[in-house]
DSSP file (Angstrom, degrees, kcal/mol; ACC not computed):
  #  RESIDUE AA STRUCTURE BP1 BP2  ACC     N-H-->O    O-->H-N    N-H-->O    O-->H-N    TCO  KAPPA ALPHA  PHI   PSI    X-CA   Y-CA   Z-CA
    1    1 A M              0   0    0      0, 0.0     2,-0.1     0, 0.0     0, 0.0   0.000 360.0 360.0 360.0 125.1  -12.2  -40.7  -77.2
    2    2 A P        -     0   0    0      0, 0.0     2,-0.4     0, 0.0     0, 0.0  -0.410 360.0-155.9 -72.8 150.2  -15.0  -40.4  -74.5
    3    3 A V        -     0   0    0     -2,-0.1     2,-0.3     2,-0.0     0, 0.0  -0.981  10.1-173.5-124.2 136.9  -15.1  -37.4  -72.1
    4    4 A T        -     0   0    0     -2,-0.4     2,-0.4     2,-0.0     0, 0.0  -0.920  12.7-145.5-126.4 156.7  -16.7  -37.4  -68.7
    5    5 A T        -     0   0    0     -2,-0.3     2,-0.4     2,-0.0    -2,-0.0  -0.936  14.2-172.2-118.5 147.0  -17.3  -34.8  -66.1
    6    6 A T        -     0   0    0     -2,-0.4     2,-0.3    57,-0.0    57,-0.1  -1.000  28.7-114.9-138.8 136.6  -17.2  -35.2  -62.4
    7    7 A T  E     -a   63   0A   0     55,-0.6    57,-3.0    -2,-0.4     2,-0.5  -0.561  29.0-161.0 -69.8 129.8  -18.1  -32.9  -59.6
    8    8 A H  E     -a   64   0A   0     -2,-0.3     2,-0.4    55,-0.2    57,-0.2  -0.962   5.9-157.6-117.6 115.0  -15.1  -32.0  -57.6
    9    9 A L  E     -a   65   0A   0     55,-3.3    57,-1.7    -2,-0.5     2,-0.5  -0.753   1.8-151.0 -98.4 137.1  -15.8  -30.6  -54.1
   10   10 A N  E     +a   66   0A   0     -2,-0.4     2,-0.2    55,-0.2    57,-0.2  -0.919  22.4 166.5-110.6 129.8  -13.4  -28.4  -52.2
   11   11 A F  E     -a   67   0A   0     55,-2.7    57,-3.7    -2,-0.5     2,-0.3  -0.719  37.1-129.5-127.9 176.5  -13.4  -28.4  -48.4
   12   12 A R  S    S-     0   0    0     55,-0.3    55,-0.1    -2,-0.2    -2,-0.0  -0.716  93.1 -28.5-131.2  82.2  -11.2  -27.2  -45.6
   13   13 A G  S    S+     0   0    0     -2,-0.3     3,-0.1    37,-0.1    54,-0.1   0.341 124.0  83.9  97.1  -6.0  -10.8  -30.2  -43.3
   14   14 A D     >  +     0   0    0     52,-0.1     4,-2.2     1,-0.1     5,-0.2   0.332  53.5 101.8-111.0   6.7  -14.1  -32.0  -44.0
   15   15 A A  H  > S+     0   0    0      1,-0.2     4,-3.0     2,-0.2     5,-0.2   0.919  82.0  49.2 -60.4 -45.5  -13.3  -33.9  -47.2
   16   16 A R  H  > S+     0   0    0      1,-0.2     4,-2.6     2,-0.2     5,-0.2   0.957 114.3  43.0 -63.6 -51.4  -12.9  -37.3  -45.5
   17   17 A P  H  > S+     0   0    0      0, 0.0     4,-2.2     0, 0.0    -1,-0.2   0.878 115.1  51.9 -62.8 -33.4  -16.2  -37.2  -43.5
   18   18 A A  H  X S+     0   0    0     -4,-2.2     4,-2.7     2,-0.2     5,-0.2   0.949 110.9  46.4 -65.3 -47.8  -18.0  -35.8  -46.6
   19   19 A L  H  X S+     0   0    0     -4,-3.0     4,-2.2     1,-0.2    -1,-0.2   0.914 113.0  50.1 -60.9 -42.5  -16.7  -38.6  -48.8
   20   20 A D  H  X S+     0   0    0     -4,-2.6     4,-1.9    -5,-0.2    -1,-0.2   0.902 111.7  49.1 -61.8 -41.0  -17.6  -41.2  -46.1
   21   21 A H  H  X S+     0   0    0     -4,-2.2     4,-1.5    -5,-0.2    -2,-0.2   0.926 110.4  49.1 -64.7 -45.4  -21.1  -39.7  -45.9
   22   22 A Y  H  X S+     0   0    0     -4,-2.7     4,-3.0     1,-0.2     5,-0.4   0.859 109.5  53.0 -65.8 -34.4  -21.6  -39.7  -49.6
   23   23 A R  H  X S+     0   0    0     -4,-2.2     4,-2.5    -5,-0.2    -1,-0.2   0.903 106.9  52.7 -64.1 -39.5  -20.5  -43.3  -49.8
   24   24 A S  H  < S+     0   0    0     -4,-1.9    -2,-0.2     2,-0.2    -1,-0.2   0.795 116.5  40.2 -66.5 -27.4  -23.1  -44.2  -47.1
   25   25 A V  H  < S+     0   0    0     -4,-1.5    -2,-0.2    -5,-0.1    -1,-0.2   0.929 131.6  20.4 -82.1 -51.6  -25.8  -42.5  -49.2
   26   26 A F  H  < S-     0   0    0     -4,-3.0    33,-0.2     1,-0.2    -3,-0.2   0.549  98.3-132.6-101.8 -10.3  -24.9  -43.6  -52.7
   27   27 A G     <  +     0   0    0     -4,-2.5    -1,-0.2    -5,-0.4     2,-0.2  -0.253  53.9 102.8  82.1-178.5  -22.7  -46.7  -52.1
   28   28 A G  S    S-     0   0    0     29,-0.1     2,-0.4    27,-0.1    29,-0.3  -0.630  70.6 -51.7 104.4-162.0  -19.4  -47.4  -53.8
   29   29 A R  E     -B   56   0A   0     27,-2.2    27,-2.0    -2,-0.2     2,-0.5  -0.945  37.2-140.9-124.1 139.7  -15.8  -47.1  -52.7
   30   30 A V  E     -B   55   0A   0     -2,-0.4     2,-0.4    25,-0.2    25,-0.2  -0.841  15.4-174.4 -96.5 133.4  -13.9  -44.3  -51.1
   31   31 A T  E     +B   54   0A   0     23,-2.5    23,-2.4    -2,-0.5     2,-0.4  -0.999  10.0 174.2-121.7 129.3  -10.4  -43.6  -52.1
   32   32 A A  E     -B   53   0A   0     -2,-0.4     2,-0.5    21,-0.2    21,-0.2  -0.981  15.9-168.5-141.6 127.4   -8.5  -40.9  -50.2
   33   33 A V  E     -B   52   0A   0     19,-3.1    18,-3.1    -2,-0.4    19,-1.8  -0.961  19.2-149.2-112.1 125.8   -4.9  -39.9  -50.4
   34   34 A T  E  >  -B   50   0A   0     -2,-0.5     4,-1.3    16,-0.3    16,-0.2  -0.417  27.0-112.1 -91.4 167.0   -3.7  -37.6  -47.6
   35   35 A Y  H  >>S+     0   0    0     14,-1.6     5,-2.2    11,-0.4     4,-0.6   0.869 122.0  54.6 -62.1 -35.7   -1.0  -34.9  -47.6
   36   36 A K  H >45S+     0   0    0     11,-2.5     3,-0.9    13,-0.3    -1,-0.2   0.900 101.8  57.6 -63.9 -40.8    1.0  -37.2  -45.3
   37   37 A D  H 345S+     0   0    0     10,-0.3    -1,-0.2     1,-0.2    -2,-0.2   0.840 112.6  40.5 -57.7 -34.1    0.7  -40.0  -47.9
   38   38 A T  H 3<5S-     0   0    0     -4,-1.3    -1,-0.2    -3,-0.2    -2,-0.2   0.492 111.0-118.2 -95.7  -4.2    2.3  -37.9  -50.5
   39   39 A G  T <<5S+     0   0    0     -3,-0.9     2,-0.3    -4,-0.6    -3,-0.2   0.723  78.0 124.0  75.6  19.4    4.9  -36.3  -48.3
   40   40 A D      < +     0   0    0     -5,-2.2     2,-0.7    -6,-0.2    -4,-0.1  -0.433  26.5 148.0-111.9  56.7    3.5  -32.8  -48.9
   41   41 A V        +     0   0    0     -2,-0.3     3,-0.2     1,-0.2     6,-0.1  -0.826   9.8 159.0 -95.7 113.3    2.8  -31.7  -45.3
   42   42 A R  S    S+     0   0    0     -2,-0.7     2,-0.4     1,-0.3    -1,-0.2   0.593  76.0  35.2-103.6 -17.7    3.2  -28.0  -44.8
   43   43 A N  S >  S-     0   0    0      1,-0.1     3,-2.8     0, 0.0    -1,-0.3  -0.951  72.5-147.3-139.7 114.4    1.1  -27.8  -41.7
   44   44 A E  G >  S+     0   0    0     -2,-0.4     3,-1.4     1,-0.3     4,-0.3   0.810  99.3  61.5 -54.2 -33.2    1.2  -30.8  -39.2
   45   45 A G  G 3  S+     0   0    0      1,-0.3    -1,-0.3     2,-0.1     3,-0.1   0.623 107.2  45.6 -68.2 -11.4   -2.5  -30.2  -38.3
   46   46 A E  G X  S+     0   0    0     -3,-2.8     3,-1.6     1,-0.1   -11,-0.4   0.260  77.6 108.0-112.5   9.1   -3.4  -30.9  -41.9
   47   47 A A  T <  S+     0   0    0     -3,-1.4   -11,-2.5     1,-0.3   -10,-0.3   0.846  84.4  43.5 -59.2 -37.1   -1.3  -34.0  -42.5
   48   48 A D  T 3  S+     0   0    0     -4,-0.3    -1,-0.3   -13,-0.2    -2,-0.1   0.364  88.5 115.7 -93.2   5.7   -4.3  -36.3  -42.5
   49   49 A W  S <  S-     0   0    0     -3,-1.6   -14,-1.6     1,-0.1     2,-0.5  -0.367  78.0 -96.7 -69.4 157.0   -6.4  -34.0  -44.7
   50   50 A V  E     +B   34   0A   0    -16,-0.2    17,-3.4     1,-0.2   -16,-0.3  -0.647  36.0 178.3 -82.2 119.9   -7.4  -35.3  -48.1
   51   51 A M  E    S+     0   0A   0    -18,-3.1     2,-0.3    -2,-0.5   -17,-0.2   0.801  81.7   3.3 -85.2 -34.4   -5.1  -34.2  -51.0
   52   52 A W  E    S+B   33   0A   0    -19,-1.8   -19,-3.1    14,-0.1    -1,-0.4  -0.947  78.6 157.3-151.7 129.8   -7.1  -36.3  -53.5
   53   53 A G  E     +BC  32  65A   0     12,-1.3    12,-2.2    -2,-0.3     2,-0.3  -0.988   9.5 175.4-151.4 160.6  -10.3  -38.3  -52.9
   54   54 A E  E     -BC  31  64A   0    -23,-2.4   -23,-2.5    -2,-0.3     2,-0.4  -0.991  24.4-141.1-158.3 158.0  -13.3  -39.8  -54.6
   55   55 A V  E     -BC  30  63A   0      8,-2.5     8,-1.9    -2,-0.3     2,-0.4  -1.000  25.5-178.2-118.3 127.7  -16.3  -41.9  -54.2
   56   56 A R  E     -BC  29  62A   0    -27,-2.0   -27,-2.2    -2,-0.4     2,-0.3  -0.986   5.1-166.5-130.1 122.3  -17.0  -44.1  -57.1
   57   57 A G    >   -     0   0    0      4,-3.1     3,-1.6    -2,-0.4   -29,-0.1  -0.746  32.2-126.3-108.8 154.8  -20.0  -46.4  -57.2
   58   58 A D  T 3  S+     0   0    0     -2,-0.3    -1,-0.1     1,-0.3   -31,-0.1   0.704 110.1  66.5 -66.1 -19.3  -21.0  -49.3  -59.5
   59   59 A N  T 3  S-     0   0    0    -33,-0.2    -1,-0.3     2,-0.1     3,-0.1   0.415 125.7 -98.0 -82.8   2.2  -24.3  -47.4  -60.1
   60   60 A G  S <  S+     0   0    0     -3,-1.6     2,-0.1     1,-0.3    -2,-0.1   0.292  77.3 142.1  99.9  -9.2  -22.4  -44.6  -61.9
   61   61 A F        +     0   0    0    -35,-0.2    -4,-3.1    -5,-0.0    -1,-0.3  -0.450  20.7 167.4 -66.7 136.3  -22.1  -42.2  -59.0
   62   62 A H  E     + C   0  56A   0     -6,-0.2   -55,-0.6    -2,-0.1     2,-0.3  -0.923   7.7 161.6-154.0 125.3  -18.8  -40.4  -58.9
   63   63 A V  E     -aC   7  55A   0     -8,-1.9    -8,-2.5    -2,-0.3     2,-0.3  -0.994  18.4-154.7-141.9 144.0  -17.7  -37.4  -56.9
   64   64 A M  E     +aC   8  54A   0    -57,-3.0   -55,-3.3    -2,-0.3     2,-0.3  -0.818  16.2 173.4-115.2 157.9  -14.2  -36.1  -56.1
   65   65 A A  E     +aC   9  53A   0    -12,-2.2   -12,-1.3    -2,-0.3     2,-0.3  -0.993   9.0 177.8-158.4 156.8  -13.1  -34.0  -53.1
   66   66 A Y  E     -a   10   0A   0    -57,-1.7   -55,-2.7    -2,-0.3     2,-0.6  -0.978  33.0-109.8-154.8 164.7  -10.1  -32.6  -51.4
   67   67 A D  E     -a   11   0A   0    -17,-3.4   -55,-0.3    -2,-0.3   -57,-0.1  -0.880  30.2-134.4 -98.0 118.6   -9.1  -30.3  -48.5
   68   68 A V        -     0   0    0    -57,-3.7   -17,-0.1    -2,-0.6     6,-0.0  -0.605  29.6-123.7 -70.5 120.1   -7.8  -27.0  -49.6
   69   69 A P    >   -     0   0    0      0, 0.0     3,-2.0     0, 0.0    -1,-0.1  -0.261  18.4-111.0 -67.8 157.4   -4.7  -26.4  -47.4
   70   70 A S  T 3  S+     0   0    0      1,-0.3     4,-0.1   -27,-0.1    -2,-0.1   0.701 113.2  66.3 -64.0 -21.2   -4.5  -23.3  -45.3
   71   71 A H  T 3  S+     0   0    0      2,-0.1    -1,-0.3   -28,-0.0    -3,-0.0   0.564  97.4  66.5 -78.4  -4.5   -1.6  -21.8  -47.3
   72   72 A L  S <  S-     0   0    0     -3,-2.0     2,-0.1     1,-0.0    -4,-0.0  -0.868  94.2-105.1-112.4 148.8   -4.1  -21.5  -50.3
   73   73 A P        +     0   0    0      0, 0.0     2,-0.3     0, 0.0    -2,-0.1  -0.423  41.7 175.0 -69.7 146.6   -7.1  -19.2  -50.4
   74   74 A W        +     0   0    0     -2,-0.1     2,-0.4    -4,-0.1     3,-0.1  -0.946  13.8 170.5-154.2 131.7  -10.5  -20.9  -50.0
   75   75 A D        -     0   0    0     -2,-0.3     3,-0.1     1,-0.1     0, 0.0  -0.937  22.9-154.1-142.7 117.3  -14.0  -19.5  -49.8
   76   76 A Q        -     0   0    0     -2,-0.4    -1,-0.1     1,-0.1   -66,-0.1   0.790  38.8-165.8 -63.7 -26.7  -17.0  -21.8  -50.0
   77   77 A G        -     0   0    0      2,-0.1     2,-0.6     1,-0.1    -1,-0.1  -0.062  27.9 -63.5  74.1-176.0  -19.1  -19.0  -51.3
   78   78 A R  S    S-     0   0    0      1,-0.1    -1,-0.1    -3,-0.1    -3,-0.0  -0.956 103.4 -30.0-116.2 113.2  -22.8  -18.7  -51.6
   79   79 A S  S    S+     0   0    0     -2,-0.6    -1,-0.1     1,-0.1    -2,-0.1   0.868  75.1 160.4  51.5  47.6  -24.5  -21.2  -53.9
   80   80 A P        -     0   0    0      0, 0.0     2,-0.3     0, 0.0    -1,-0.1   0.741  68.1  -9.7 -71.9 -19.2  -21.5  -21.5  -56.3
   81   81 A F        -     0   0    0      2,-0.0    48,-0.5    49,-0.0     2,-0.4  -0.978  58.2-137.8-164.8 162.0  -22.8  -24.8  -57.6
   82   82 A F        -     0   0    0     -2,-0.3     2,-0.6    46,-0.1    48,-0.2  -0.959  18.9-135.2-121.3 147.2  -25.4  -27.6  -57.1
   83   83 A V  E     -d  130   0B   0     46,-2.6    48,-2.8    -2,-0.4     2,-0.5  -0.925  24.3-152.0 -99.8 122.2  -24.8  -31.3  -57.4
   84   84 A S  E     -d  131   0B   0     -2,-0.6     2,-0.5    46,-0.2    48,-0.2  -0.829  13.5-172.8-101.0 127.8  -27.6  -32.8  -59.4
   85   85 A V  E     -d  132   0B   0     46,-3.2    48,-2.1    -2,-0.5     2,-0.5  -0.974   9.8-177.3-119.7 116.6  -28.6  -36.5  -58.8
   86   86 A R  E     +d  133   0B   0     -2,-0.5     2,-0.3    46,-0.2    48,-0.2  -0.949   3.1 176.2-119.9 130.8  -31.2  -37.7  -61.3
   87   87 A G  E     -d  134   0B   0     46,-2.2    48,-3.1    -2,-0.5     3,-0.0  -0.768  36.1-123.4-126.2 173.3  -32.7  -41.2  -61.3
   88   88 A D  S    S+     0   0    0     -2,-0.3     2,-0.3    46,-0.2    46,-0.1   0.678  88.2  48.2 -90.3 -19.2  -35.3  -43.1  -63.2
   89   89 A G     >  -     0   0    0      1,-0.1     4,-2.0    44,-0.1     5,-0.2  -0.931  68.2-134.6-132.3 150.3  -37.6  -44.0  -60.3
   90   90 A T  H  > S+     0   0    0     -2,-0.3     4,-2.7     1,-0.2     5,-0.2   0.854 106.7  56.2 -66.8 -35.3  -39.2  -42.4  -57.4
   91   91 A D  H  > S+     0   0    0      2,-0.2     4,-2.2     1,-0.2    -1,-0.2   0.935 108.9  46.7 -62.3 -45.2  -38.2  -45.2  -55.0
   92   92 A E  H  > S+     0   0    0      2,-0.2     4,-2.0     1,-0.2    -2,-0.2   0.937 116.5  42.9 -62.1 -48.4  -34.6  -44.8  -55.9
   93   93 A I  H  X S+     0   0    0     -4,-2.0     4,-2.6     1,-0.2    -2,-0.2   0.885 112.8  53.1 -67.6 -40.1  -34.6  -41.0  -55.5
   94   94 A S  H  X S+     0   0    0     -4,-2.7     4,-2.3     2,-0.2    -1,-0.2   0.907 109.2  49.5 -62.6 -41.6  -36.7  -41.2  -52.3
   95   95 A A  H  X S+     0   0    0     -4,-2.2     4,-1.6    -5,-0.2    -2,-0.2   0.913 112.6  46.5 -64.7 -42.9  -34.2  -43.6  -50.7
   96   96 A L  H  X S+     0   0    0     -4,-2.0     4,-2.7     1,-0.2     5,-0.2   0.908 110.9  53.4 -64.3 -41.7  -31.3  -41.4  -51.6
   97   97 A W  H  X S+     0   0    0     -4,-2.6     4,-2.6     1,-0.2    -2,-0.2   0.924 105.5  53.7 -58.7 -46.6  -33.1  -38.3  -50.3
   98   98 A Q  H  X S+     0   0    0     -4,-2.3     4,-0.5     1,-0.2    -1,-0.2   0.906 113.9  41.6 -57.9 -43.4  -33.8  -39.9  -46.9
   99   99 A K  H >< S+     0   0    0     -4,-1.6     3,-0.7     1,-0.2    -1,-0.2   0.910 117.2  46.0 -71.1 -43.1  -30.1  -40.7  -46.4
  100  100 A L  H 3< S+     0   0    0     -4,-2.7    -2,-0.2     1,-0.2    -1,-0.2   0.790 104.1  64.1 -72.1 -27.5  -28.8  -37.4  -47.7
  101  101 A A  H >< S+     0   0    0     -4,-2.6     3,-2.5    -5,-0.2     2,-0.3   0.695  72.5 110.6 -72.0 -19.0  -31.3  -35.4  -45.7
  102  102 A E  T << S-     0   0    0     -3,-0.7    23,-0.3    -4,-0.5     3,-0.1  -0.413  98.1  -1.1 -60.8 120.0  -30.0  -36.5  -42.3
  103  103 A G  T 3  S+     0   0    0     -2,-0.3    -1,-0.3     1,-0.3     2,-0.2   0.561 111.8 121.4  77.1   9.2  -28.3  -33.4  -40.8
  104  104 A S    <   -     0   0    0     -3,-2.5     2,-0.6    20,-0.1    -1,-0.3  -0.563  65.5-121.0-102.7 165.2  -29.2  -31.3  -43.8
  105  105 A T  E     -E  123   0B   0     18,-2.9    18,-2.9    -2,-0.2     2,-0.5  -0.940  29.3-133.9-103.2 118.6  -31.2  -28.1  -44.3
  106  106 A V  E     +E  122   0B   0     -2,-0.6    16,-0.3    16,-0.2    -5,-0.0  -0.611  26.5 176.5 -77.4 123.1  -34.1  -28.7  -46.7
  107  107 A V  E    S+     0   0B   0     14,-2.2    15,-0.2    -2,-0.5    -1,-0.2   0.866  80.3   8.6 -88.8 -46.5  -34.3  -26.0  -49.3
  108  108 A Q  E    S-E  121   0B   0     13,-2.6    13,-2.4     3,-0.0    -1,-0.3  -0.962  87.9-121.7-136.2 115.8  -37.2  -27.5  -51.3
  109  109 A P  E     -     0   0B   0      0, 0.0     2,-0.3     0, 0.0    10,-0.2  -0.197  37.0 -96.8 -57.2 147.5  -39.0  -30.6  -49.9
  110  110 A L  E    S+     0   0B   0     10,-0.1    10,-0.3     8,-0.1    23,-0.1  -0.514  75.4 110.6 -68.0 124.7  -38.9  -33.7  -52.0
  111  111 A G  E     -E  119   0B   0      8,-2.2     8,-2.4    -2,-0.3     5,-0.1  -0.975  69.1 -49.1-176.6 176.5  -42.2  -33.8  -53.9
  112  112 A P  E     -     0   0B   0      0, 0.0     6,-0.2     0, 0.0     0, 0.0  -0.290  52.3-174.6 -61.9 147.4  -43.9  -33.6  -57.3
  113  113 A S  E >   -E  116   0B   0      3,-2.6     3,-0.5     7,-0.0     7,-0.0  -0.895  41.1-101.1-136.0 167.9  -43.0  -30.5  -59.4
  114  114 A P  T 3  S+     0   0    0      0, 0.0    -1,-0.0     0, 0.0     0, 0.0   0.754 122.3  35.8 -62.0 -22.2  -44.2  -29.1  -62.8
  115  115 A W  T 3  S+     0   0    0      1,-0.2    21,-0.2    23,-0.0     3,-0.0   0.499 122.7  30.7-110.9  -5.8  -41.1  -30.6  -64.5
  116  116 A A  E <   -E  113   0B   0     -3,-0.5    -3,-2.6     1,-0.1    -1,-0.2  -0.997  69.0-125.0-152.8 147.2  -40.5  -33.8  -62.7
  117  117 A P  E    S+     0   0B   0      0, 0.0     2,-0.3     0, 0.0    -1,-0.1   0.788 105.8  15.6 -60.1 -26.6  -42.5  -36.5  -60.9
  118  118 A L  E    S+     0   0B   0     16,-0.4    16,-2.1    -6,-0.2     2,-0.3  -0.971  72.8 163.0-151.0 132.2  -40.2  -35.9  -57.9
  119  119 A Y  E     +EF 111 133B   0     -8,-2.4    -8,-2.2    -2,-0.3     2,-0.3  -0.991   2.9 157.1-151.4 141.2  -37.9  -33.0  -57.1
  120  120 A G  E     - F   0 132B   0     12,-2.1    12,-2.6    -2,-0.3     2,-0.4  -0.982  19.7-154.0-160.3 159.5  -36.1  -31.7  -54.0
  121  121 A M  E     +EF 108 131B   0    -13,-2.4   -13,-2.6    -2,-0.3   -14,-2.2  -0.999  18.4 165.1-139.3 139.4  -33.2  -29.6  -52.9
  122  122 A L  E     -EF 106 130B   0      8,-2.2     8,-3.3    -2,-0.4     2,-0.6  -0.987  31.4-132.5-148.8 157.5  -31.2  -29.6  -49.7
  123  123 A T  E     -EF 105 129B   0    -18,-2.9   -18,-2.9    -2,-0.3     6,-0.3  -0.964  31.1-141.5-112.6 120.2  -27.9  -28.3  -48.3
  124  124 A D    >   -     0   0    0      4,-2.9     3,-2.3    -2,-0.6   -20,-0.1  -0.123  31.7 -92.4 -78.0 176.2  -26.0  -31.0  -46.4
  125  125 A R  T 3  S+     0   0    0    -23,-0.3    -1,-0.1     1,-0.3   -21,-0.1   0.578 125.0  59.3 -67.8  -7.4  -24.0  -30.5  -43.2
  126  126 A F  T 3  S-     0   0    0      2,-0.2    -1,-0.3  -108,-0.1     3,-0.1   0.351 120.4-105.8-100.0   4.4  -20.8  -29.9  -45.4
  127  127 A G  S <  S+     0   0    0     -3,-2.3     2,-0.5     1,-0.3    -2,-0.1   0.576  75.9 136.8  85.3  10.7  -22.4  -26.9  -47.1
  128  128 A V        -     0   0    0    -49,-0.1    -4,-2.9   -46,-0.0     2,-0.5  -0.795  47.3-141.5 -94.0 128.8  -23.0  -28.7  -50.4
  129  129 A T  E     - F   0 123B   0    -48,-0.5   -46,-2.6    -2,-0.5     2,-0.4  -0.798  18.9-165.0 -93.5 125.8  -26.4  -28.1  -52.1
  130  130 A W  E     -dF  83 122B   0     -8,-3.3    -8,-2.2    -2,-0.5     2,-0.5  -0.893  11.0-160.2-112.7 138.2  -27.9  -31.2  -53.7
  131  131 A V  E     -dF  84 121B   0    -48,-2.8   -46,-3.2    -2,-0.4     2,-0.4  -0.983  13.3-173.6-116.0 121.4  -30.8  -31.3  -56.2
  132  132 A L  E     +dF  85 120B   0    -12,-2.6   -12,-2.1    -2,-0.5     2,-0.3  -0.949  14.8 150.9-116.4 134.9  -32.5  -34.7  -56.5
  133  133 A D  E     -dF  86 119B   0    -48,-2.1   -46,-2.2    -2,-0.4     2,-0.5  -0.984  44.5-109.9-154.6 167.3  -35.1  -35.5  -59.1
  134  134 A V  E     -d   87   0B   0    -16,-2.1   -16,-0.4    -2,-0.3   -46,-0.2  -0.885  44.4-112.7-100.4 127.9  -36.7  -38.2  -61.2
  135  135 A A        +     0   0    0    -48,-3.1   -19,-0.1    -2,-0.5    -1,-0.0  -0.317  39.0 179.2 -62.4 137.4  -35.9  -37.9  -64.9
  136  136 A A        -     0   0    0    -21,-0.2     2,-0.1   -20,-0.1   -48,-0.0  -0.996  33.6-102.9-138.3 142.9  -38.9  -37.0  -67.1
  137  137 A P        -     0   0    0      0, 0.0     2,-0.5     0, 0.0     0, 0.0  -0.381  36.3-119.3 -65.1 142.4  -39.1  -36.4  -70.8
  138  138 A Y        -     0   0    0      1,-0.1   -23,-0.0    -2,-0.1     0, 0.0  -0.720  27.3-176.5 -83.8 124.9  -39.3  -32.8  -71.9
  139  139 A N              0   0    0     -2,-0.5    -1,-0.1     1,-0.1     0, 0.0  -0.116 360.0 360.0-112.7  35.2  -42.5  -32.2  -73.8
  140  140 A G              0   0    0      0, 0.0    -1,-0.1     0, 0.0    -2,-0.0   0.448 360.0 360.0 -40.2 360.0  -41.7  -28.5  -74.6
């Protein structure tokens, strides 16, 4: 039986715009189910928040997200994780970087590194830190 892993991002009210943004960068389809859709509204101001959502692309990109409701604890923390996007070509990674960089804070500019032909890190406007690089064989 195959097993897959998927990054699941937790927000407080920003899941839908984050999913829409990631779809605009990576392509694919957004699916979002709100608290209102499931009849689980405990706070009217959160009725349209995402209870379960994802972006799934034909290129293999997949990320999930939801809005943590106010009755549950939530702390985005400091650097609790990075989302890594690795591609085979510099054109592909450069194009994704350009889209993802809009409104982001660049941590490490996209460029050659000792371990990859292209590597960069940024934190997007939703507080998610992304690492983009071009896959290179390890010659340890």
